[in-house]
Structures are given as structure tokens and as C-alpha cells.
TIMI-2910 file (N, C-alpha, C, CB; in pm, 1 decimal, decimal comma, always signed):
<rs>
+----------+----------+----------+----------+----------+----------+----------+----------+----------+----------+----------+----------+------+
!      n_x !      n_y !      n_z !     ca_x !     ca_y !     ca_z !      c_x !      c_y !      c_z !     cb_x !     cb_y !     cb_z ! resn !
+----------+----------+----------+----------+----------+----------+----------+----------+----------+----------+----------+----------+------+
!  -2063,8 !  -1480,4 !  -3208,1 !  -1974,1 !  -1492,5 !  -3106,9 !  -1846,5 !  -1387,7 !  -3143,9 !  -1933,0 !  -1650,8 !  -3093,3 !  Met !
!  -1847,9 !  -1325,2 !  -3218,6 !  -1784,1 !  -1200,1 !  -3231,9 !  -1805,6 !  -1093,0 !  -3183,7 !  -1779,7 !  -1170,6 !  -3321,0 !  Asp !
!  -1942,7 !  -1075,3 !  -3127,8 !  -2021,4 !   -987,5 !  -3073,4 !  -1985,4 !  -1011,5 !  -2924,0 !  -2169,7 !  -1004,6 !  -3115,7 !  Ile !
!  -1993,9 !  -1146,8 !  -2899,5 !  -1999,4 !  -1141,7 !  -2748,6 !  -1853,5 !  -1149,7 !  -2689,1 !  -2090,3 !  -1264,5 !  -2691,0 !  Leu !
!  -1745,9 !  -1164,5 !  -2775,4 !  -1596,6 !  -1110,9 !  -2730,6 !  -1543,0 !   -961,1 !  -2759,0 !  -1492,8 !  -1200,1 !  -2803,3 !  Arg !
!  -1637,8 !   -909,9 !  -2870,2 !  -1603,7 !   -726,5 !  -2876,1 !  -1681,6 !   -687,7 !  -2700,5 !  -1731,2 !   -611,0 !  -3065,5 !  Lys !
!  -1802,6 !   -758,3 !  -2673,2 !  -1833,7 !   -645,8 !  -2536,1 !  -1760,0 !   -702,8 !  -2423,7 !  -2010,3 !   -630,4 !  -2481,1 !  Glu !
!  -1702,6 !   -822,7 !  -2440,7 !  -1650,7 !   -864,7 !  -2319,6 !  -1461,1 !   -780,8 !  -2295,2 !  -1658,5 !  -1060,2 !  -2335,8 !  Lys !
!  -1414,9 !   -738,1 !  -2422,4 !  -1339,0 !   -666,2 !  -2405,2 !  -1378,0 !   -529,5 !  -2396,3 !  -1264,8 !   -691,4 !  -2477,1 !  Thr !
!  -1429,5 !   -477,5 !  -2436,2 !  -1497,9 !   -315,7 !  -2407,7 !  -1532,5 !   -308,2 !  -2264,9 !  -1651,6 !   -279,1 !  -2498,3 !  Glu !
!  -1561,1 !   -421,0 !  -2189,1 !  -1622,3 !   -393,6 !  -2061,1 !  -1465,7 !   -424,5 !  -1987,8 !  -1776,6 !   -504,2 !  -2014,0 !  Ala !
!  -1379,4 !   -500,9 !  -2030,5 !  -1253,5 !   -496,2 !  -1933,7 !  -1183,2 !   -394,3 !  -1947,3 !  -1162,0 !   -598,2 !  -1944,2 !  Ser !
!  -1216,6 !   -323,2 !  -2106,5 !  -1104,1 !   -179,1 !  -2130,3 !  -1178,6 !    -83,8 !  -2037,2 !  -1091,3 !    -98,1 !  -2319,2 !  Asp !
!  -1317,8 !    -38,1 !  -1997,8 !  -1392,8 !    +46,2 !  -1934,8 !  -1308,1 !     -5,1 !  -1805,6 !  -1563,4 !    +34,4 !  -1949,8 !  Thr !
!  -1287,5 !   -125,9 !  -1721,2 !  -1267,7 !   -139,4 !  -1622,1 !  -1121,6 !    -66,9 !  -1582,5 !  -1290,4 !   -266,0 !  -1607,0 !  Arg !
!  -1070,3 !   -124,0 !  -1682,5 !   -896,3 !    -87,7 !  -1669,4 !   -893,7 !    +78,4 !  -1642,8 !   -791,8 !   -130,2 !  -1844,2 !  Leu !
!   -997,0 !   +150,0 !  -1761,9 !   -980,2 !   +286,5 !  -1763,8 !  -1002,4 !   +348,9 !  -1641,3 !  -1056,8 !   +342,0 !  -1855,0 !  Ile !
!  -1129,9 !   +345,3 !  -1610,8 !  -1183,9 !   +367,9 !  -1469,9 !  -1085,3 !   +327,8 !  -1350,8 !  -1316,5 !   +284,0 !  -1453,8 !  Ser !
!  -1034,9 !   +236,6 !  -1340,0 !   -932,2 !   +178,3 !  -1213,6 !   -825,1 !   +260,5 !  -1212,0 !   -870,7 !    +22,9 !  -1228,3 !  Arg !
!   -805,7 !   +319,4 !  -1347,2 !   -678,5 !   +381,2 !  -1375,3 !   -693,9 !   +555,9 !  -1327,1 !   -643,9 !   +355,2 !  -1552,4 !  Arg !
!   -790,2 !   +598,4 !  -1346,7 !   -829,4 !   +713,5 !  -1347,8 !   -902,2 !   +761,6 !  -1158,5 !   -939,4 !   +709,4 !  -1488,5 !  Ala !
!   -876,9 !   +673,4 !  -1102,1 !   -881,2 !   +712,7 !   -961,8 !   -778,9 !   +791,9 !   -890,0 !   -890,6 !   +606,9 !   -895,4 !  Glu !
!   -839,7 !   +891,0 !   -804,2 !   -729,2 !   +985,5 !   -800,7 !   -598,9 !   +948,6 !   -677,4 !   -805,5 !  +1136,0 !   -769,8 !  Glu !
!   -481,1 !   +935,4 !   -695,6 !   -392,2 !   +916,5 !   -632,1 !   -359,1 !  +1063,3 !   -511,4 !   -292,0 !   +876,8 !   -741,0 !  Arg !
!   -317,3 !  +1040,0 !   -394,8 !   -303,8 !  +1143,4 !   -308,9 !   -188,2 !  +1117,4 !   -276,3 !   -391,3 !  +1160,8 !   -206,0 !  Ile !
!    -90,1 !  +1183,4 !   -285,2 !    +76,7 !  +1206,8 !   -257,5 !    +95,0 !  +1209,6 !   -122,7 !   +143,6 !  +1346,5 !   -314,8 !  Thr !
!   +152,6 !  +1123,2 !    -52,9 !   +182,6 !  +1155,5 !   +122,0 !   +353,1 !  +1065,2 !   +131,5 !    +13,7 !  +1050,4 !   +264,1 !  Val !
!   +385,7 !  +1112,0 !   +204,6 !   +507,4 !  +1055,4 !   +270,1 !   +474,4 !   +977,7 !   +413,5 !   +612,0 !  +1179,6 !   +295,8 !  Asp !
!   +448,2 !   +921,6 !   +461,1 !   +413,6 !   +834,3 !   +517,3 !   +544,5 !   +718,9 !   +543,7 !   +298,9 !   +798,8 !   +445,2 !  Leu !
!   +553,2 !   +694,0 !   +692,9 !   +669,7 !   +623,3 !   +720,3 !   +551,4 !   +502,1 !   +770,0 !   +800,9 !   +701,3 !   +840,0 !  Pro !
!   +647,0 !   +411,7 !   +740,1 !   +584,9 !   +286,7 !   +772,7 !   +666,7 !   +175,8 !   +750,6 !   +468,4 !   +268,2 !   +703,5 !  Val !
!   +622,2 !    +71,0 !   +873,1 !   +673,3 !    -79,6 !   +848,2 !   +634,2 !   -163,2 !   +779,3 !   +675,2 !   -146,1 !   +930,6 !  Glu !
!   +701,9 !   -247,7 !   +719,7 !   +657,3 !   -345,8 !   +613,7 !   +717,9 !   -447,5 !   +637,2 !   +675,4 !   -315,2 !   +479,8 !  Ile !
!   +639,1 !   -591,7 !   +688,8 !   +648,9 !   -722,8 !   +757,6 !   +579,5 !   -830,1 !   +656,9 !   +572,0 !   -717,1 !   +910,2 !  Thr !
!   +688,5 !   -901,0 !   +648,5 !   +652,0 !   -982,7 !   +527,1 !   +720,1 !  -1123,5 !   +567,4 !   +713,3 !   -913,5 !   +374,1 !  Arg !
!   +694,3 !  -1245,8 !   +485,8 !   +801,3 !  -1349,4 !   +542,0 !   +878,1 !  -1393,2 !   +401,9 !   +721,7 !  -1497,3 !   +630,5 !  Tyr !
!   +943,6 !  -1481,2 !   +442,6 !  +1046,2 !  -1523,8 !   +328,4 !  +1013,9 !  -1723,9 !   +273,1 !  +1241,4 !  -1494,3 !   +420,9 !  Asp !
!  +1047,2 !  -1711,6 !   +158,3 !  +1003,9 !  -1853,9 !   +186,4 !  +1041,2 !  -1947,4 !   +226,4 !   +977,0 !  -1900,3 !   +126,2 !  Pro !
!  +1133,8 !  -1944,8 !   +390,3 !  +1146,6 !  -2032,9 !   +447,6 !  +1080,4 !  -1987,3 !   +588,6 !  +1277,3 !  -2075,1 !   +434,5 !  Glu !
!   +987,7 !  -1926,4 !   +611,3 !   +905,4 !  -1869,3 !   +725,0 !   +965,3 !  -1772,1 !   +750,2 !   +882,3 !  -1941,1 !   +842,6 !  Gly !
!  +1058,9 !  -1720,7 !   +752,1 !  +1127,3 !  -1611,7 !   +854,4 !  +1066,0 !  -1475,9 !   +822,8 !  +1300,2 !  -1599,2 !   +836,4 !  Asn !
!   +988,6 !  -1409,4 !   +953,2 !   +982,2 !  -1304,1 !   +942,3 !  +1054,0 !  -1191,2 !   +900,1 !   +958,5 !  -1299,3 !  +1007,1 !  Met !
!  +1059,0 !  -1095,0 !   +800,3 !  +1143,2 !   -952,0 !   +765,4 !  +1029,2 !   -842,8 !   +807,9 !  +1195,0 !   -932,2 !   +574,0 !  Leu !
!  +1096,1 !   -764,5 !   +844,3 !  +1100,3 !   -598,8 !   +846,2 !  +1153,7 !   -538,1 !   +733,6 !  +1183,2 !   -540,8 !   +958,2 !  Leu !
!  +1084,8 !   -389,0 !   +711,3 !  +1162,2 !   -316,0 !   +655,8 !  +1120,9 !   -179,2 !   +697,7 !  +1166,5 !   -342,9 !   +522,4 !  Glu !
!  +1149,6 !    -64,9 !   +747,5 !  +1097,7 !    +55,2 !   +699,9 !  +1118,8 !   +137,9 !   +588,1 !  +1112,0 !   +118,3 !   +773,2 !  Arg !
!  +1017,6 !   +199,1 !   +577,7 !   +992,1 !   +252,9 !   +396,9 !   +917,5 !   +359,7 !   +421,2 !   +897,8 !   +143,5 !   +273,5 !  Thr !
!   +860,8 !   +399,6 !   +316,9 !   +776,1 !   +521,9 !   +328,3 !   +658,2 !   +505,3 !   +211,6 !   +873,7 !   +665,7 !   +305,7 !  Arg !
!   +542,3 !   +504,3 !   +247,3 !   +452,3 !   +519,0 !   +166,5 !   +440,7 !   +658,1 !    +43,0 !   +352,5 !   +511,5 !   +259,4 !  Ile !
!   +430,7 !   +629,0 !   -114,0 !   +417,4 !   +727,9 !   -130,8 !   +328,3 !   +844,6 !   -240,5 !   +509,8 !   +720,8 !   -123,3 !  Glu !
!   +221,6 !   +727,8 !   -263,3 !    +58,2 !   +808,3 !   -275,0 !    -26,4 !   +670,0 !   -222,4 !     -4,0 !   +872,9 !   -481,3 !  Asp !
!   -143,0 !   +714,5 !   -217,8 !   -249,0 !   +596,9 !   -164,9 !   -362,4 !   +656,2 !   -275,6 !   -305,5 !   +601,4 !    +39,4 !  Val !
!   -481,2 !   +579,7 !   -275,3 !   -610,3 !   +587,2 !   -337,5 !   -706,1 !   +536,0 !   -239,8 !   -617,6 !   +511,0 !   -468,4 !  Thr !
!   -833,9 !   +493,0 !   -274,2 !   -905,9 !   +472,6 !   -124,5 !   -901,6 !   +306,1 !   -133,6 !  -1095,5 !   +551,1 !   -104,8 !  Ser !
!   -817,9 !   +225,4 !   -221,6 !   -810,1 !   +111,3 !   -175,1 !   -666,4 !    +78,9 !   -174,0 !   -891,4 !    +25,0 !   -243,4 !  Val !
!   -547,8 !   +103,6 !   -201,2 !   -437,9 !    +59,1 !   -190,3 !   -308,7 !   +180,0 !   -146,1 !   -426,1 !    -11,5 !   -319,1 !  Gly !
!   -183,0 !   +151,2 !   -240,4 !    -64,9 !   +246,5 !   -157,4 !    +14,1 !   +232,3 !   -256,4 !     +7,5 !   +202,0 !     -3,1 !  Cys !
!   +139,3 !   +304,2 !   -257,8 !   +222,9 !   +259,0 !   -365,6 !   +352,3 !   +311,2 !   -250,7 !   +197,8 !   +342,4 !   -548,6 !  Arg !
!   +448,2 !   +218,4 !   -210,8 !   +564,3 !   +267,5 !   -155,6 !   +712,5 !   +124,6 !   -225,9 !   +524,3 !   +277,4 !    +52,7 !  Phe !
!   +844,5 !   +165,8 !   -186,7 !   +965,3 !   +162,8 !   -251,2 !  +1018,4 !    +28,1 !   -128,1 !  +1058,1 !   +340,5 !   -260,5 !  Arg !
!  +1048,3 !    -67,9 !   -177,3 !  +1123,3 !   -159,2 !    -87,2 !  +1271,7 !   -227,5 !   -150,3 !  +1016,2 !   -279,5 !    -50,9 !  Thr !
!  +1362,5 !   -279,9 !    -22,9 !  +1459,8 !   -317,1 !    -90,7 !  +1424,0 !   -510,6 !   -130,1 !  +1602,2 !   -270,1 !     +9,5 !  Gln !
!  +1320,3 !   -485,6 !    -93,2 !  +1292,2 !   -660,7 !   -138,4 !  +1227,2 !   -695,6 !   -280,5 !  +1175,6 !   -735,2 !    -26,7 !  Ala !
!  +1232,6 !   -806,6 !   -338,2 !  +1197,6 !   -832,8 !   -456,7 !  +1038,5 !   -878,5 !   -390,4 !  +1305,4 !   -946,2 !   -544,8 !  Glu !
!   +957,2 !   -791,3 !   -395,9 !   +801,5 !   -863,9 !   -376,3 !   +775,4 !   -922,9 !   -508,0 !   +664,8 !   -750,9 !   -336,5 !  Leu !
!   +658,4 !  -1027,8 !   -490,6 !   +593,5 !  -1066,4 !   -648,2 !   +452,5 !  -1024,4 !   -611,6 !   +602,5 !  -1254,4 !   -709,8 !  Gln !
!   +348,5 !  -1021,3 !   -738,0 !   +177,4 !  -1028,1 !   -739,2 !   +159,9 !  -1150,3 !   -645,1 !    +94,2 !  -1059,7 !   -912,0 !  Arg !
!    +67,6 !  -1110,1 !   -592,2 !     +0,8 !  -1167,7 !   -499,0 !    +51,9 !  -1242,0 !   -358,4 !    -58,0 !  -1242,8 !   -568,3 !  Cys !
!   +149,8 !  -1155,1 !   -320,6 !   +244,8 !  -1142,8 !   -214,0 !   +154,2 !  -1118,6 !    -98,0 !   +354,5 !  -1028,2 !   -236,1 !  Asp !
!   +162,8 !  -1117,7 !    +24,4 !   +102,4 !  -1069,1 !   +112,3 !   +162,4 !  -1047,4 !   +243,1 !     +9,7 !  -1130,0 !   +116,1 !  Ile !
!   +148,5 !   -872,9 !   +260,1 !   +260,4 !   -796,9 !   +348,3 !   +185,6 !   -685,9 !   +459,5 !   +372,1 !   -702,8 !   +232,7 !  Val !
!   +239,0 !   -717,5 !   +557,3 !   +164,4 !   -669,0 !   +654,1 !   +208,4 !   -472,6 !   +663,1 !   +206,4 !   -776,3 !   +802,0 !  Ser !
!   +155,7 !   -392,8 !   +669,5 !   +174,7 !   -241,6 !   +639,3 !   +163,0 !   -201,5 !   +785,0 !    +56,4 !   -163,5 !   +528,5 !  Val !
!   +222,1 !   -113,2 !   +864,5 !   +224,0 !    -73,0 !  +1029,4 !   +236,6 !   +100,8 !   +959,6 !   +401,6 !   -157,1 !  +1162,0 !  Lys !
!   +182,6 !   +195,4 !  +1000,6 !   +243,7 !   +304,3 !  +1001,7 !   +295,9 !   +352,5 !  +1143,4 !   +160,7 !   +390,2 !   +941,6 !  Ala !
!   +381,4 !   +429,9 !  +1133,4 !   +505,6 !   +499,2 !  +1214,7 !   +478,2 !   +631,1 !  +1247,4 !   +640,2 !   +504,0 !  +1136,8 !  Leu !
!   +547,5 !   +650,1 !  +1374,3 !   +542,7 !   +763,7 !  +1389,8 !   +606,8 !   +909,8 !  +1320,9 !   +564,2 !   +745,4 !  +1482,4 !  Gly !
!   +600,7 !  +1020,6 !  +1365,5 !   +698,0 !  +1131,5 !  +1288,0 !   +828,3 !  +1114,9 !  +1297,1 !   +684,5 !  +1267,3 !  +1332,7 !  Arg !
!   +859,0 !  +1038,9 !  +1407,0 !  +1014,8 !  +1039,9 !  +1417,9 !  +1071,9 !   +862,1 !  +1408,1 !  +1061,2 !  +1124,1 !  +1591,0 !  Arg !
!   +974,6 !   +797,6 !  +1314,9 !   +980,3 !   +684,6 !  +1253,1 !   +977,8 !   +533,5 !  +1387,2 !  +1127,7 !   +705,7 !  +1152,0 !  Glu !
!   +928,1 !   +598,7 !  +1511,4 !   +926,8 !   +486,4 !  +1553,1 !   +763,8 !   +444,4 !  +1590,8 !  +1028,6 !   +484,6 !  +1662,9 !  Asn !
!   +756,8 !   +316,6 !  +1648,1 !   +614,9 !   +210,1 !  +1645,7 !   +523,6 !   +295,3 !  +1749,8 !   +647,1 !    +16,0 !  +1715,1 !  Ser !
!   +391,8 !   +304,4 !  +1694,2 !   +282,6 !   +369,1 !  +1720,3 !   +215,5 !   +265,6 !  +1798,3 !   +211,7 !   +422,4 !  +1601,9 !  Arg !
!   +175,6 !   +251,2 !  +1940,0 !   +150,9 !   +140,7 !  +1984,4 !    -15,3 !   +152,2 !  +1986,5 !   +231,0 !   +114,5 !  +2117,1 !  Ala !
!    -43,9 !   +277,0 !  +1935,8 !   -219,9 !   +287,5 !  +1901,1 !   -258,8 !   +222,3 !  +1718,8 !   -274,5 !   +507,8 !  +1910,8 !  Asp !
!   -179,0 !   +214,7 !  +1662,0 !   -192,3 !   +175,9 !  +1570,5 !   -154,8 !    +29,4 !  +1492,6 !   -159,7 !   +259,1 !  +1540,7 !  Glu !
!   -242,3 !    -41,5 !  +1443,6 !   -261,6 !   -160,4 !  +1430,0 !   -198,5 !   -177,6 !  +1291,5 !   -401,4 !   -198,1 !  +1451,5 !  Gln !
!   -141,9 !   -330,4 !  +1233,0 !    -52,6 !   -313,1 !  +1091,1 !   -231,8 !   -366,3 !   +984,7 !   +149,8 !   -478,1 !  +1077,6 !  Pro !
!   -166,5 !   -342,0 !   +868,9 !   -337,9 !   -420,1 !   +761,6 !   -206,0 !   -485,8 !   +709,6 !   -489,1 !   -294,5 !   +603,1 !  Gln !
!   -306,7 !   -591,4 !   +625,0 !   -301,1 !   -662,0 !   +524,6 !   -276,6 !   -596,6 !   +415,5 !   -394,4 !   -726,8 !   +514,4 !  Leu !
!   -215,4 !   -604,6 !   +341,0 !   -159,9 !   -587,0 !   +152,7 !   -180,7 !   -688,8 !    +86,7 !     +1,3 !   -566,2 !   +112,2 !  Tyr !
!   -222,0 !   -699,5 !    -40,7 !   -172,5 !   -805,2 !   -121,1 !    -73,0 !   -704,5 !   -224,1 !   -308,9 !   -902,9 !   -201,4 !  Glu !
!     +7,7 !   -762,6 !   -298,3 !    +86,2 !   -652,3 !   -397,6 !    +32,3 !   -702,9 !   -493,0 !   +250,7 !   -637,1 !   -414,0 !  Ile !
!    +22,6 !   -578,6 !   -571,2 !    -92,0 !   -572,6 !   -697,4 !    +41,7 !   -593,5 !   -842,9 !   -208,9 !   -362,5 !   -699,7 !  Met !
!   +118,9 !   -566,8 !   -803,9 !   +240,0 !   -512,3 !   -879,7 !   +377,4 !   -468,7 !   -871,1 !   +212,5 !   -438,2 !   -914,7 !  Trp !
!   +485,9 !   -517,1 !   -927,8 !   +627,5 !   -456,7 !   -878,3 !   +667,5 !   -413,3 !   -974,8 !   +732,9 !   -537,2 !   -819,7 !  Ala !
!   +774,6 !   -366,9 !   -952,8 !   +896,4 !   -296,5 !  -1065,4 !  +1042,4 !   -258,2 !  -1063,6 !   +860,7 !   -180,1 !  -1097,5 !  Ala !
!  +1105,7 !   -276,2 !  -1082,4 !  +1249,2 !   -264,3 !  -1022,6 !  +1263,4 !   -145,3 !  -1060,9 !  +1367,1 !   -358,8 !  -1066,5 !  Pro !
!  +1346,6 !    -56,4 !   -960,5 !  +1374,1 !    +98,9 !   -948,5 !  +1480,3 !   +106,4 !   -909,4 !  +1297,4 !   +181,9 !   -867,9 !  Gln !
!  +1632,2 !    +89,1 !   -963,3 !  +1722,5 !   +120,2 !   -974,8 !  +1774,2 !    +11,7 !   -841,1 !  +1728,8 !   +270,3 !   -987,3 !  Gly !
!  +1801,8 !    -15,1 !   -748,4 !  +1831,2 !    -87,3 !   -660,7 !  +1746,5 !   -102,6 !   -545,2 !  +1934,5 !    -57,0 !   -635,1 !  Thr !
!  +1637,7 !    -92,1 !   -589,4 !  +1526,6 !   -103,2 !   -489,2 !  +1391,7 !   -130,3 !   -617,4 !  +1512,3 !    +66,9 !   -371,8 !  Ser !
!  +1264,2 !   -143,2 !   -560,8 !  +1140,4 !   -184,7 !   -630,2 !  +1048,4 !   -103,5 !   -562,3 !  +1103,4 !   -338,4 !   -625,6 !  Trp !
!   +978,2 !    -85,8 !   -659,8 !   +855,9 !    +18,5 !   -642,3 !   +718,0 !    -75,6 !   -651,5 !   +857,0 !   +149,1 !   -778,3 !  Thr !
!   +598,8 !    -85,6 !   -558,9 !   +501,0 !   -176,5 !   -574,2 !   +371,3 !   -126,7 !   -555,3 !   +521,2 !   -277,4 !   -496,1 !  Val !
!   +294,0 !   -149,4 !   -553,7 !   +143,8 !   -103,6 !   -568,2 !    +87,6 !   -231,1 !   -463,9 !    +71,9 !   -104,7 !   -759,4 !  Gly !
!     -6,7 !   -174,7 !   -400,5 !    -64,4 !   -291,8 !   -268,5 !   -201,2 !   -263,8 !   -268,5 !     -1,7 !   -268,3 !    -90,7 !  Ala !
!   -253,4 !   -341,1 !   -262,9 !   -418,8 !   -319,1 !   -242,1 !   -474,2 !   -361,2 !    -60,2 !   -511,2 !   -452,4 !   -376,3 !  Arg !
!   -568,2 !   -288,3 !    -13,5 !   -557,1 !   -293,0 !    +98,3 !   -670,8 !   -461,4 !    +98,2 !   -599,1 !   -130,5 !   +175,9 !  Lys !
!   -657,8 !   -563,1 !   +195,3 !   -737,6 !   -654,5 !   +205,7 !   -859,4 !   -634,4 !   +300,2 !   -665,6 !   -753,9 !   +234,8 !  Leu !
!   -861,1 !   -543,2 !   +404,3 !   -964,3 !   -524,8 !   +477,9 !   -936,6 !   -403,1 !   +548,1 !   -993,1 !   -634,3 !   +557,9 !  Ala !
!  -1082,6 !   -374,7 !   +588,9 !  -1037,7 !   -260,3 !   +700,7 !  -1136,5 !   -114,7 !   +590,7 !   -790,7 !   -238,5 !   +719,8 !  Gly !
!  -1114,9 !     -7,4 !   +686,5 !  -1137,1 !   +108,6 !   +633,7 !  -1057,3 !   +117,1 !   +526,7 !  -1123,1 !   +208,4 !   +716,6 !  Glu !
!  -1136,9 !   +202,0 !   +397,5 !  -1060,8 !   +242,7 !   +342,1 !  -1002,6 !   +346,2 !   +334,7 !  -1080,8 !   +225,4 !   +282,5 !  Lys !
!   -835,4 !   +314,1 !   +233,6 !   -768,4 !   +440,3 !   +288,2 !   -818,5 !   +609,7 !   +227,0 !   -604,4 !   +412,4 !   +249,1 !  Leu !
!   -910,6 !   +599,2 !   +147,8 !   -966,2 !   +746,5 !   +136,4 !  -1037,7 !   +788,3 !   +278,7 !  -1084,1 !   +756,7 !     +5,1 !  Ala !
!  -1048,3 !   +719,8 !   +409,5 !  -1159,1 !   +734,5 !   +477,6 !  -1051,5 !   +776,3 !   +599,7 !  -1274,1 !   +598,7 !   +486,4 !  Asn !
!   -910,4 !   +711,8 !   +568,3 !   -807,4 !   +699,0 !   +695,4 !   -812,3 !   +885,6 !   +678,2 !   -609,3 !   +584,2 !   +665,3 !  Val !
!   -783,8 !   +899,4 !   +800,2 !   -699,9 !  +1035,6 !   +875,6 !   -570,4 !  +1053,0 !   +912,6 !   -743,9 !  +1064,7 !   +992,8 !  Lys !
!   -476,2 !  +1094,7 !   +794,0 !   -367,5 !  +1112,4 !   +823,7 !   -292,1 !  +1232,6 !   +831,6 !   -326,5 !  +1049,6 !   +767,9 !  Phe !
!   -228,5 !  +1205,0 !  +1018,0 !   -209,5 !  +1301,2 !  +1061,1 !   -140,2 !  +1437,3 !   +986,6 !   -160,2 !  +1256,6 !  +1149,7 !  Pro !
!   -130,3 !  +1584,0 !  +1022,7 !    -76,2 !  +1660,7 !   +904,3 !   +112,3 !  +1636,8 !   +891,1 !   -125,0 !  +1843,2 !   +935,9 !  Pro !
!   +177,5 !  +1666,9 !   +820,8 !   +303,2 !  +1623,3 !   +835,0 !   +430,8 !  +1708,2 !   +911,5 !   +332,0 !  +1598,1 !   +707,0 !  Ala !
!   +349,0 !  +1798,6 !   +982,4 !   +417,3 !  +1858,1 !  +1101,5 !   +352,4 !  +1829,2 !  +1228,5 !   +427,0 !  +2003,0 !  +1089,5 !  Asn !
!   +295,1 !  +1718,8 !  +1246,2 !   +198,9 !  +1671,7 !  +1354,2 !   +290,2 !  +1577,7 !  +1428,5 !    +56,2 !  +1596,6 !  +1297,6 !  His !
!   +284,8 !  +1607,7 !  +1581,9 !   +343,0 !  +1486,8 !  +1631,0 !   +294,5 !  +1421,9 !  +1710,6 !   +439,8 !  +1494,0 !  +1672,0 !  Ser !
!   +310,9 !  +1303,8 !  +1732,8 !   +209,8 !  +1215,1 !  +1821,4 !   +245,4 !  +1172,2 !  +1930,4 !   +167,3 !  +1105,3 !  +1769,1 !  His !
!   +168,3 !  +1232,3 !  +2040,4 !   +213,1 !  +1214,6 !  +2165,6 !   +115,0 !  +1177,9 !  +2276,7 !   +276,3 !  +1325,1 !  +2196,4 !  Ser !
!    +80,2 !  +1076,9 !  +2322,4 !    -16,2 !  +1024,1 !  +2374,5 !    -74,9 !  +1129,9 !  +2491,2 !    +28,8 !   +889,1 !  +2418,3 !  Pro !
!   -194,4 !  +1148,4 !  +2508,6 !   -269,3 !  +1240,4 !  +2614,8 !   -267,6 !  +1190,5 !  +2743,1 !   -412,5 !  +1262,4 !  +2584,9 !  Thr !
!   -220,2 !  +1265,5 !  +2853,0 !   -237,6 !  +1233,1 !  +2996,8 !   -345,4 !  +1270,8 !  +3015,7 !   -154,0 !  +1282,8 !  +3092,5 !  Ser !
!   -373,0 !  +1224,8 !  +3166,5 !   -517,7 !  +1258,7 !  +3223,9 !   -482,3 !  +1288,5 !  +3400,4 !   -644,0 !  +1101,2 !  +3193,1 !  Lys !
+----------+----------+----------+----------+----------+----------+----------+----------+----------+----------+----------+----------+------+
</rs>
């Protein structure tokens, strides 16, 4: 029985270490976060993604989000305006920590392309539609 318990502990320790060892890519990406309050009201907040991994991201929010909350994240253009070609993506909040008067949260992408495969525009890139 003790051997089984030890093997389970070692396996969970290995998963934890490998999860935390994943490379984080520092970004400064303007986004719009959409969430619903307990009364069902839709709330929007503009913020910035601070870093990404292949499966998630970290950002600050004024709202106190909880583990397992679902939010929609939509990338914004350079001047923080909404981009018609950008579709919102669903994320699950994995952790939240108070940071002064705001909250820092880690979120995991629920579906779609992994963030490691997404091509982010360069910092000095200005998104403009092409005309024909």
C-alpha cells in the first residue's frame, strides 16, 4: 500500500514540475475579456496579456475571477480597437491572485489552436485591411 501511495506522489510531483517548466513567452497583447456575473450580466474589460505558453496565458483584471470561471478573450488591434477578423476564444481560469487593487490570473485555452502556434503581430505592426 505504501509503495502505491509513493508511486502516485512521485507521478504527481513529476507532472507538476514538467507543467511549471514549460516556456513562457513574454508579450504585451491588448485584449478584451468578456465574462458574466452571477446575475447573468455580461461584463467587458480591456486589459493586456502578459505572457503565454502553448496552452494558456496570464493577464491582469480588475474583476475577482475564481478558479474554473470561463471567460472569452479577444485580441485587439494596435490601437486597442476591436478587429473584425479576430474571433474570441474561451479560457478557463486556473488560478487567481490579488495584485494590489487588481488580480493576476492564469487561464487555460479550452479549444482551438494552441497558443504556441498562433502568429502574433510584431509590436510595431499596424493591422489594416487589404483593399483590392
